[in-house]
Structures are given as C-alpha cells and as structure tokens.
C-alpha positions in Angstrom: 0.0 0.0 0.0 2.7 2.5 1.1 6.3 2.3 0.1 9.3 4.6 1.0 12.5 4.0 -1.0 15.5 5.7 0.6 13.4 8.8 1.3 15.2 11.9 2.8 14.2 15.4 3.5 16.2 18.6 4.0 15.0 22.1 4.7 16.7 25.5 4.1 16.5 27.9 7.0 16.0 31.7 6.7 19.7 32.1 7.1 20.4 29.8 4.2 21.6 26.8 6.2 20.5 23.3 5.3 18.9 21.2 8.0 18.6 17.5 7.3 15.3 16.5 9.0 15.0 13.0 7.7 17.9 10.7 6.6 17.4 7.9 4.1 14.3 5.9 5.2 13.0 2.8 3.5 9.7 1.2 4.6 6.8 -0.8 3.3 3.3 -0.7 4.9 0.7 -3.3 3.9 -2.9 -2.6 3.2 -5.0 -2.7 6.4 -2.0 -2.4 8.6 -1.7 -0.1 11.7 1.8 1.3 11.9 2.9 3.6 14.7 6.0 5.8 14.5 7.9 6.7 17.7 11.2 8.4 18.3 12.8 11.4 20.0 11.5 14.9 19.5 12.7 16.4 16.2 13.6 13.1 14.6 11.4 13.6 11.6 8.2 11.7 12.5 5.9 14.4 11.4 8.1 15.1 8.3 7.7 11.4 7.3 3.9 11.6 7.7 3.7 14.8 5.6 5.8 13.1 2.9 3.3 10.2 2.7 0.5 12.7 2.6 2.0 14.6 -0.3 2.1 17.8 1.6 5.8 18.2 1.0 8.2 16.6 -1.5 11.2 14.4 -0.6 14.7 15.8 -1.2 15.8 12.2 -2.0 14.2 8.9 -2.8 10.5 8.3 -3.6 7.2 7.8 -1.8 4.6 5.7 -3.5 1.1 4.5 -2.7 -0.3 1.5 -4.6 2.7 1.7 -6.9 2.1 5.3 -7.9 4.6 8.1 -6.9 3.1 10.6 -4.4 3.5 14.1 -5.9 0.5 15.9 -4.3 -2.2 15.3 -1.7 -4.5 12.4 -2.6 -8.3 12.0 -2.2 -7.9 8.5 -0.8 -5.9 9.8 2.2 -7.4 11.2 5.4 -5.3 13.3 7.8 -5.8 14.0 11.6 -3.5 16.6 13.2 -2.7 17.2 16.9 -5.2 20.1 17.0 -8.7 19.3 15.8 -8.6 22.3 13.3 -12.4 22.5 13.1 -14.1 25.4 11.4 -15.2 27.5 14.4 -18.2 29.1 12.6 -19.6 25.8 11.4 -21.5 23.2 13.4 -20.0 19.7 14.0 -22.0 18.0 11.2 -20.9 20.7 8.7 -17.3 20.2 9.8 -17.5 16.5 9.3 -19.0 17.0 5.9 -16.4 19.5 4.8 -14.2 17.0 2.8 -17.3 15.7 0.9 -18.1 19.3 0.1 -14.6 19.8 -1.4 -14.9 16.6 -3.4 -18.4 17.4 -4.7 -19.8 14.4 -2.9 -22.0 16.1 -0.3 -25.2 14.1 -1.0 -27.8 12.2 1.1 -25.5 9.2 1.3 -22.6 11.3 2.5 -24.8 13.0 5.2 -26.0 9.7 6.4 -22.4 8.4 6.6 -21.4 11.5 8.6 -24.2 11.1 11.0 -23.4 7.4 11.4 -19.7 8.2 12.2 -20.7 10.8 14.7 -23.0 8.3 16.4 -20.3 5.7 16.6 -18.0 8.3 18.1 -20.5 9.1 20.8 -21.4 12.5 19.3 -25.1 11.8 18.4 -27.1 14.8 19.5 -24.1 17.2 19.1 -24.4 17.5 15.3 -25.5 21.1 15.4 -23.2 22.3 18.2 -20.3 24.6 17.4 -16.8 23.3 18.2 -16.4 25.7 21.2 -19.3 24.0 22.8 -17.5 20.6 22.9 -14.6 19.4 25.0 -11.2 18.8 23.5 -11.8 15.1 23.4 -15.1 15.5 21.6 -13.6 18.0 19.1 -10.9 15.4 18.3 -13.5 12.7 17.8 -15.2 15.0 15.3 -11.9 15.6 13.6 -11.4 11.8 13.2 -14.9 11.5 11.8 -14.1 14.2 9.3 -11.0 12.3 8.2 -13.0 9.1 7.8 -16.2 10.5 6.1 -14.9 10.1 2.5 -13.9 6.5 3.3 -10.1 6.9 2.7 -8.0 3.9 2.1 -5.2 5.5 4.3 -5.5 7.4 7.5 -2.5 9.5 8.6 -2.5 10.7 12.3 0.1 13.2 13.7 0.0 12.9 17.5 -3.8 13.3 17.4 -4.2 12.8 21.2 -1.1 14.7 22.3 -3.0 17.7 23.7 -5.5 15.6 25.7 -5.3 14.5 29.4 -4.2 11.0 30.2 -7.6 9.5 30.8 -9.2 11.1 27.7 -6.2 10.0 25.7 -6.8 6.3 26.6 -10.5 6.7 25.9 -9.7 8.2 22.5 -7.2 5.5 21.6 -9.9 2.8 22.2 -12.5 4.9 20.4 -10.2 5.0 17.4 -9.8 1.2 17.4 -13.6 0.9 17.6 -14.1 3.2 14.6 -11.5 1.4 12.6 -13.1 -2.0 13.3 -16.3 -0.6 11.7 -14.5 1.2 8.9 -11.0 -0.4 8.2 -8.2 1.7 6.8 -4.4 1.6 6.6 -3.2 3.7 9.5 0.1 5.5 10.0 0.1 7.0 13.5 2.8 9.3 15.0 3.1 9.4 18.8 5.5 10.1 21.6 3.8 7.5 23.8 5.3 4.0 23.7 2.2 2.7 25.5 -0.1 4.2 22.9 2.0 2.8 20.1 2.1 -0.7 21.5 -1.6 -0.9 22.3 -2.7 0.5 18.9 -0.3 -0.8 16.3 0.5 -4.0 14.4 4.1 -2.7 14.0 6.1 0.1 15.6 8.6 2.1 13.5 11.4 3.3 15.9 13.4 6.3 14.7 16.8 7.6 15.6 17.6 11.2 16.6 17.8 13.8 13.8 18.4 13.3 11.0 15.8 10.6 11.5 16.4 7.2 10.2 14.6 3.9 10.9 16.4 2.1 13.7 14.0 -0.9 13.6 10.5 -2.2 13.1 9.0 -3.9 16.1 6.1 -6.3 15.6 3.5 -6.2 18.3 2.2 -9.7 19.3 -0.7 -8.6 21.4 -4.1 -10.2 20.5 -7.0 -8.1 19.2 -9.3 -6.5 20.2 -6.9 -4.4 22.3 -7.4 -2.5 25.5 -5.1 -0.9 28.1 -5.4 -3.8 30.5 -2.8 -5.5 28.2 -0.1 -3.1 29.5 0.2 -5.5 32.5 1.0 -8.5 30.3 4.5 -10.0 29.7 4.0 -9.6 26.0 3.5 -5.8 26.4 6.4 -5.4 28.7 8.7 -7.2 26.3 7.8 -5.0 23.3 7.7 -1.8 25.3 11.2 -2.4 26.8 12.6 -3.2 23.3 11.3 0.1 22.0 12.7 2.0 25.0 16.2 0.4 24.4 16.1 1.3 20.7 15.1 5.0 21.5 17.4 5.7 24.4 20.5 3.6 23.5 20.7 4.8 19.9 21.4 1.5 18.2 22.9 1.0 14.8 20.5 1.9 12.0 18.7 -0.9 10.3 19.9 -1.3 6.7 16.7 -1.8 4.8 12.9 -2.3 5.3 
C-alpha cells in the first residue's frame, strides 16, 4: 500500500543553512496495517507523515502509494493533526461533511455516513453544536470522523491525542480502534507515547535522533481486540522495553525495510 524508497528530506532555513530532518528511510506498509511511528522529538516523525500525505516533496528517494509516486495530496488519504482544526463558525455536522463538500460528494448518502460516524464516536445529539461547545476530546472525535467520512484507504494521524489529558487519551485510543473496526483503513500513527504505540499498532517504527532514520521495526504480538489492560502482560512489557532500548540507547541503523 505505502512504500518509501531511501526517502530523505532537508530544509533550508531563513539564514540559508541546510537542515537534514530525515535521513534515508525505507519502509513498506501493507494494506489494512496499523503502523505507529515513535522516536525522540525532532527526529522527523511528522516530516515522514507529511511526505506520505504529499504535503511536502522528498529531497531524495521516492514515496509511492499503490505503486504510484506521491506528488501531491490524494483524495484517498485522510489526515488528523494534533489540534482538531475544526471550522469555528460551522457546526459539527458541517465540519465532518467538509471533505465531501470539497470533493463534490455532499449528498444524502454522505450526510447519512457522517451522522453514522458521529453516532459511533459518541457524538449523536451534538451535530448542530459549534466546536467551542464541545470538550477537547469531543472535538478530536469530530476531527477523526471528518477524516473518515470520505472513506479513505489511508488514515494519517500526527499525534492526534497529544493535547489531551491521560484519561481522555486512553479513551480516544480505544475509540479509534472501535471506529477502525467498523471502517477499516491503513493507518500511520505518529506518537511520543510508547504505551499508545504498542496498544494500537501491528508494528512500531522506531526512529533515531535527527536526521531521523529507521532504527528498527518492532512487531506487536498482542491479541486483538486491544485494551489498556494489556499493559500488565509480559508480551506488552517485552515489546515496550525493546522500543525503549532502541530509542534511548541509539542502536545501529537498520539497513533496509
């Protein structure tokens, strides 16, 4: 589904200096897979996500989806950022329908799909509230519904729960799994939380400090459906400890995906 071939990204600062944000990274993500990306701050996690989204172009290598090079944003990709970025003047239903409006697909079926997503996310009855009338967790649920309403094959999530308190964060993680069980997608999920990565993902990409490279890919053997009670299991401890060692001991970079 998603392939990165020796992808690198450098930026030029206002002073004319070149900053290498992402070193050569190679990765393959299968259709329907949930992959989390973890690593130190500034290691290029969000840059990697934006490259997959087509929001920025690589300085080296190639990103492809379904065998086609990514050169611009695609309609089969949904994106959720750390902040909900909802339109403050529009109600929640209109916010969720916004992608369909841009795509020219705001019809009765689309409206029904949006209402069904909101109901699954626990937001039935809040369709005509403004974002300011909802809590942070409720706003982020609406943002996830908005990303899913056009039924994308790929869902990219850049620390979507980072601004939430710990309890709401756990609730949102499980809510995401529930929504994906009803409407499957290939997910790439950036997070600073090792626990979140292990509970959610099929595999965890561990990155080195900047310029970010892939240190290793860790398979998560936990059974599904997942919940946070699994953090007390030996399987969880083993995976989480391996990821910690990779992040904090700066191991040798893995040669290839």
